[in-house]
C-alpha positions in Angstrom: 7.5 -5.1 41.3 11.0 -3.7 41.8 12.5 -0.9 39.8 14.4 -3.2 37.4 11.2 -5.3 36.7 9.3 -2.0 36.1 12.0 -0.9 33.6 11.9 -4.3 31.8 8.1 -4.0 31.5 8.5 -0.5 30.1 10.9 -1.9 27.5 8.4 -4.6 26.6 5.7 -1.9 26.1 8.1 0.1 23.9 8.7 -3.1 21.8 4.9 -3.6 21.5 4.3 0.0 20.5 7.0 -0.3 17.8 5.3 -3.5 16.6 2.0 -1.7 16.5 3.6 1.1 14.4 5.1 -1.5 12.0 1.7 -3.2 11.7 0.0 0.1 10.9 2.6 0.8 8.2 1.9 -2.5 6.7 -1.8 -1.8 6.6 -1.1 1.6 4.9 1.0 -0.2 2.2 -1.7 -2.9 1.7 -4.4 -0.2 1.2 -2.1 1.5 -1.3 -1.8 -1.8 -3.2 -5.6 -2.3 -3.3 -6.1 1.3 -4.4 -3.6 0.8 -7.2 -5.5 -2.3 -8.3 -8.7 -0.4 -8.1 -7.5 2.2 -10.6 -8.2 -0.3 -13.4 -11.3 -1.5 -11.8 -12.8 1.9 -11.0 -15.0 0.7 -8.1 -16.3 3.9 -6.4 -17.3 2.0 -3.2 -13.7 0.7 -2.8 -12.3 4.1 -3.6 -14.3 5.9 -0.9 -14.1 3.2 1.7 -10.3 2.7 1.3 -9.8 6.4 1.5 -11.7 6.5 4.8 -9.8 3.6 6.2 -6.5 5.1 5.1 -7.3 8.3 6.9 -8.2 6.5 10.1 -5.0 4.4 10.0 -2.7 7.4 9.3 -4.3 9.3 12.1 -3.8 6.4 14.4 -0.2 6.0 13.2 0.5 9.6 14.1 -0.8 9.1 17.6 1.2 5.9 18.1 4.4 7.7 16.8 3.8 10.5 19.4 3.1 8.0 22.1 6.2 6.0 21.3 8.4 9.1 21.5 6.9 10.4 24.7 6.9 6.9 26.4 10.6 6.3 25.4 11.5 9.6 27.0 9.6 8.6 30.2 11.3 5.2 30.2 14.7 6.7 29.7 14.2 9.2 32.5 13.0 6.4 34.8 16.0 4.3 34.0 18.4 7.2 34.5 16.7 8.4 37.7 17.1 4.9 39.2 20.6 4.1 37.9 19.5 1.1 35.9 21.4 1.7 32.7 24.1 -0.9 33.4 21.8 -3.6 34.8 19.5 -3.4 31.8 22.4 -3.4 29.3 23.6 -6.7 30.6 20.5 -8.5 29.3 
């Protein structure tokens, strides 16, 4: 794998991490909707389980956010160190 291919693969991974982040955000919103519906229902099992699931997803989201930031910095450094800015911008 040459340097340009490696940078392109790093870009693909960044897009996938961003997609993962968006998916987690959608899950958090969906849990919020279910919790809102459960206010009228008052099911204690739903309340406890959804709270646990929410906590897990938010913890994972924080980890993905951190990974996304650090991996983007790594990718940017790799691109700059190898003079690939222009060749990748052409795509």
